[in-house]
N, C-alpha and C positions, 0 to 999 in steps of 0.2 A: 502545448506541452504541459505535463503535470507541473504544477507550481509547488515543488516539494519544499516544505518547511520554509515557506515565505515568511521571513522574520518580521515583516511589517504587520503580520496578523498577530504575532505574539507580543502584544503591547504592554502587558503587565510586567513590571520589573520582577526578576527572579527573587523568590522568597524562600528558597529551600533551606537556607540557614537562618534567615531572619525570623521566620514564623516561630521557631523554637525559642527565640530570645525575647519575643514580645510577651510582656506579662499579661496574665489572664485579666488582672484588674484593669489594665489600660484598655484592652479591647472592650471589656464590659462597660467602661465609662463612655465609649463612643456613642453618640446620639443617633447614628444612622449607619446603614451598610456602607455608605460612601465614606464616612469618617473612619470607620473601622478599616476599610480598604486603604485609605490614605496613611493611617497609622502603621499598618503592616508594611506598606510599600517603603516607608521612610526609615524603618528600623532594621538594621542588619542586612541590607542589600549588598551582597558581595560585589556586584557590578559597579557600585559607587566607590570602591576602594581605589586608592591611588595606584596600586599595582595593576589592577584590571584596566583602569583607564590608560595607564602608560603604555601597556602592551596591546590594547585593543581587544582583550579577551572578554567573552561574556559566557555566563552559564544561564541556563533556563530549562524550560520543559513544559509538560502538560500532564494532566491526568484525565482519562476517559473511562467512564463506567456506565453501565446500563442494564436493562432487563427486558426480555422479550417474552411475549405470551403467544404460543402457537395454538390456533383453534383446533388443530388435529389432536392435540394432547398426546404426542408421541410417547410410547412407553419408555424409550431410551433417552428422551429429552433432547434429542438432536433435531435441528431444523433442516434436515435434508442436506442438499448441497450448498445451502447458504452458510458462508463462513463469517469469521469475526464475531458478530452476535449470533453464535450458532447453537446456543443452549436455550431451551424453553423453560420458563418459570424459574430461572436461576439468575441471581445477581452476578454480573461479571465485571471484574476490574479488567477492562480490555487492555488499556495502555497506561503505564506509568513511565514516562519517557523523560530522561535527563540528558542534556547535551552540553558540551563545552565547545566553543567556537571562536576562532579568530577569522572574521570575514575579511576578504581582500577588497581592495579598491575596485570600483567598477569602471573607472576611467582615470586618465592622467598620463604623465610622461615618465613615471618611475615604476620600477619593479616592486611588487608587493607579495608577501607570502603569508599563508595562514593554513587553516584546516578545520576539521570538525570531527567530533566523536560523539556517537549516540549510544545509549544503553536503554533498552525497553524491557520492562517486566510486565507480565499480564497474560491474559488468555489469548491475545493476538500474536504473541511472540512466535508461536510455532509456525505461523503463516509468513513470518517476516525473517526467519532465519535463512542462512545460506544453504539451502537444500538443493542446489543445482547439480549435485552428484546424488541421484536418487537411490532409494533402497534396492531397486532392481534396474539393471541396464535397460534402457528403453528400446534398444535394437536387438538384444539377445535374450533378455529375461534373466540373465545371470545375476545372482545376488552380489551387491556391493558391500562387503564386510566392513570397509573403512571409508566413510563418506567425507572425511575431512574433520579438522579439529578447530574450526573457527568458533561457531556459537551453537552447534547442535548439542542438545542434551546437557546443557550447563547445570541444570537443576535436577539431574538424575531421573529423567523421564517422568516428571510429574504429569498426571493425566491432563490437567488443564492449564496450570500456571507454569510459565517458563521465562527464560531470559534470552533476549536477542541483542545482537550488536549490529544493527542494520547499516550504520555508517561509521567509517574510520578512514578518512582521506586527508591527504595534503592538498593544498590549493595554492595556485600562483596566478598573479596578474602580470602579463607581459605587455609592455608598451609597444606593441606591434600594430601598425595601422591604427584602427579605431579601438584597439585593445583586445587582447586574447586572454580568456579565462581558461585555466587548465586544472583539472582534478585528477589525482592519481590515488587509487586505493579501492575502497569498498563504499558504494554510494547508491542512493535510490535512482531508479530508472527515470530518464526524462520522457519516456514513451507513454502515450495515452493521456487520459484526463483525470480519473480518480487516482488517489495515492494512498499509501499506508498511513501516514500521520493523520490522526483523527481530526485535528483542527482545520485541516485543509479540505475537508469534504462537507458537503451540505447534508448528506444522509448518514445515519448510523450504519446501515447495511451497505453492501457494495453490489455493483452490477456484476453479472457473470463475466463480462468482458475483462474487468479488472481482476476478479477472483481467479479465473482459469485461463484467460486468453492472453495475458501479458506477463512479462517478468516483473518482479518487485525490486530487485537490486542487481547490480553488476559489480564485478571486480575487474579493474583495468584502468585505462586512462581515457579521459574525455575532455574535449575542448569546445568552448563556445565562443563565437565571434559575431559581433554586430557589424553587418556590412554597411547599413545606412539606417535612416530613421524608419524604414519599412521592412527591411530584410535582416534576418539573423540565421546563422547556420550552426550546426552541431555535428561533431564526429568523434569517433574514438575506436579503441580496440578493447575487447573483452577476453577474459581467460578464466581458468579455474572452474569450468562448468562442463558437465556431461549432458547438458540439455541446450546446446546451441548458444552458449554465452549468457544464459539466464541464471541469476542467483548464485554466482560463482563463489568458491571458497579460496583459501590462500595456499593450501598445501596439497591439492589434488588437481589433476587435469590442467596443469599449468602450461602444457604444451599445446593445448587446444585453443588457438587464437581465432577470434571472430571479430565482427565489426558492428558498430551502431552508427547511425547517421540520421540527420533530419534538417529540415529548414522551416522557418516560420515567417509568414508575411503578416504585417499589422498595418491597418489603414492609418492614414495621416491623422484622422480624428480619434484614433485608438478605440473605436467602437466595434471594429470587426477584425478578426484574425483567422488565419488558416495555418495549420501545422501538419506536416507529414513526417513521420519518423519511423524507424524500424531497426531490426537486428538481422544479421545474416552470418552463416558460417557452418562448419562441420558440427555434427551432433556431439562428438566426443573424440578422445584420443584413439579409441578403439574403432570408431566408425567415421568414414567420410561422407555418410549420408547427410543431406542438407537439412537445416533447421532455420526457419526464418519467420519474420512477422513484419507487417506494416500497419500503421495506425494513422488515421486521418481525423483530426479534430478541428471543427469549425465553431467559432464563437462569435456571437453578435449581440450587442446591446440594442434591443428593439426600441427602447426609449430609456430614460434615466432610471426607471424602476424595473423594467422587464428584461431578463437576460436569457439567451438561448444558447445551448450547446448541442451540436450533433457530432456523433462519433461513429466511425466504421473501422473495424479491425479485420485482418485476414492473416492467419498463421498456418504454417505447415511443418510437418516433420516426416521425412521420407524413411521408408523401410522399418517402421516401428513394430515391435513384438506384440502380437495379439494373442497368439497361441503357438504351440510347438510347430504347427504346420501352417501358420497363417501370419504373414507379415504384410503390412499395408502402408501405403503413402497416405498419412493422415493429414487432415486439415480442419480448421475451425474458423468461424467468422461470425460477425454479428453487427448489429446497429443499435445504438442507444441514444436517447435524447434526454437532456435536462432542461427544464424551463422553470425559472424562479422569478418571483415578484416581490419587491420590497414594499410591504404594507406600511411599515414605519421605519424610522432609522434603526431600530433595534429588533424588528420583527419582519421575517420574510417567510413566504410560502413557496413550496416547490413540488414538482412532479417529475418522476423519471420513468420512462418506458423503455423496454428492451426486448429484442429478439436475439438469442445467441444459439448458433447451430454447432453441434459437435457430432457430425455425421458418422465418424468412425468410433465414437465412444471413447476417445483417447484422453480427453481432458477432464471431464466432469465425473465425479463419483459422489456418493452420498452414504454417510456423512463425510463432508470434506476433511474434517479433522482426523478421521480414522485413517485415511490414506496418507495424510501428511505425517502421522505418527507411527507409520509402519516401518519396521526394521528389516534387515536383510534376511531374517529368518521367517518373514511373513507375519510376524506378530505386531499388533498395534497396542501400545500402552494406553491409547485414548479410550479403549473399551474394556480395560482390565476390570474383571469382576462385574461387568454390566452387560445386559442384553443389547444386541445391536441388529439392525436391519441393513447393514452395509451392502450396497449394490454398486457394481461397476458395469456400465452398459458397454463394455469393451467389445469392439467389433460391430456392434449393432447401431449405435448412435441415437441421438435424440435432439429435438429442438426444445429450447427453454425460453419461456416468456415470463416477464415480470413487470408489474406496475407498482410504483412506490410513491406515496404522497406524504408530505410532512411539513413541519414548521421549524424555523430557527428563531429562538427568542433569546436575546442577550440583555438581561436586566442590568448587568454591569459589564464593563469592558473585558473582564477576565473570565466570565461565565457564559456558556452557551448551552441552552436546553433544546433537545431535538426529538419531539414526539413524532413517530412514523407509523404508517400502516402500509403493509406490503402484501401483494397477491402474486403467487407463483403458480405456474402450471407447466407440465412437460408433455410432449407428444413424440413418442418414439416409434421406431420401425416394428417393435414388438412390445408386448406388455411390459412397461417399465414404470415403476412406481417409486420414485426416489424420495418422496416426502413421507417417510414413515409408513410405507406400504400403500400410499395414495399418489394420485397423479397431480394433486394440487394442494395448496395450503394458504391460509391467511396468517400473517404475523402482525402483532401489535407490539410496538416497542417504544421505549423512551430512554434517552441517555443524556449525559451532560459532559461537557469539556470544561476543565479548569486550566487556564494558562498561567504560568508563573515564571 
């Protein structure tokens, strides 16, 4: 399963208020980066207040920013179907995420209640918003004039920078059997391997599987139950979506209920795990055509320093609109692999390889942001006043291949630097050139994560 917002990784105490209170003189007097960090950590940390400790509430977050160079030098500066770091030769503040959370107990004999709220500003926000009611109905092609009022267009259709509210849920721990965890609200999907929050990923860019093959969020109710030391199960219901339970809102499609489920096996020595999870349900309130997905994630620690992940996804959407006289039962599937090696305690190298097939051309378009920012009138504010080579291989289909290699260097516990190189190419049924008019591209990127 995706380890969404694993709080054990966010080890630096929240500094959002404290940094503003620390004197410039005090930081300047610190003899080293470590001393400066310690000074900032111990001044004005809201989590150290008696109120926060009494109620078990924590605030925190991260900032992620980077820059990518595209060897194709595209005229519109888009990196084809690659999303998140999707702009060439432009610095991007991808994610400035703040959260407030009261985590619930993981075990015990007493009920416990909590929840979490996340707000994300940056260029990644448009891919993270609750866009499960798309600009055009996927089965009829009819425009959706009102897609919901949760977090779409909160910043008045800014071309690149926006605001998303990817999580807002209540949580409870029920002392039933080995303990049942329940979430109700809007939350990140437990499906797949890569996830939206930048600190939880090895690479700056994402696999096609995550970008186009899986949901990002759900609106609904989800339960997690640990059966024993080896087995855990997950299940729930989704709503608010016109794309089969993916990325649902709060005020539309609330009658379209679907499901999600999964199970995880972990070896006794914790070195190997296998997870299968997925979604299923009707596409929308207007259509009982089926929409579903399964994802299989296998992880294994080859040794103490070498870590392997293999993933296979297969999704489908029946009776989707291709043209006025053409409806198809679409599907998409792929395989990707992550292999990482710990060179030092604070330095790791990794490689990701992927094949992703979109045989009906239903999932992948280029640039990805243009499609995400399209409204019911067919206009995309992502290309306002700029030239574009947007292409949708709708109905024809393509296979996409990608190889990414990079490093993670953590000079201090709150900072992670991630230089990457990536090579993509596409092979379609017809001439399809999604990478700025070409069938391949090289990307060179570097970014950093700051946890607070």
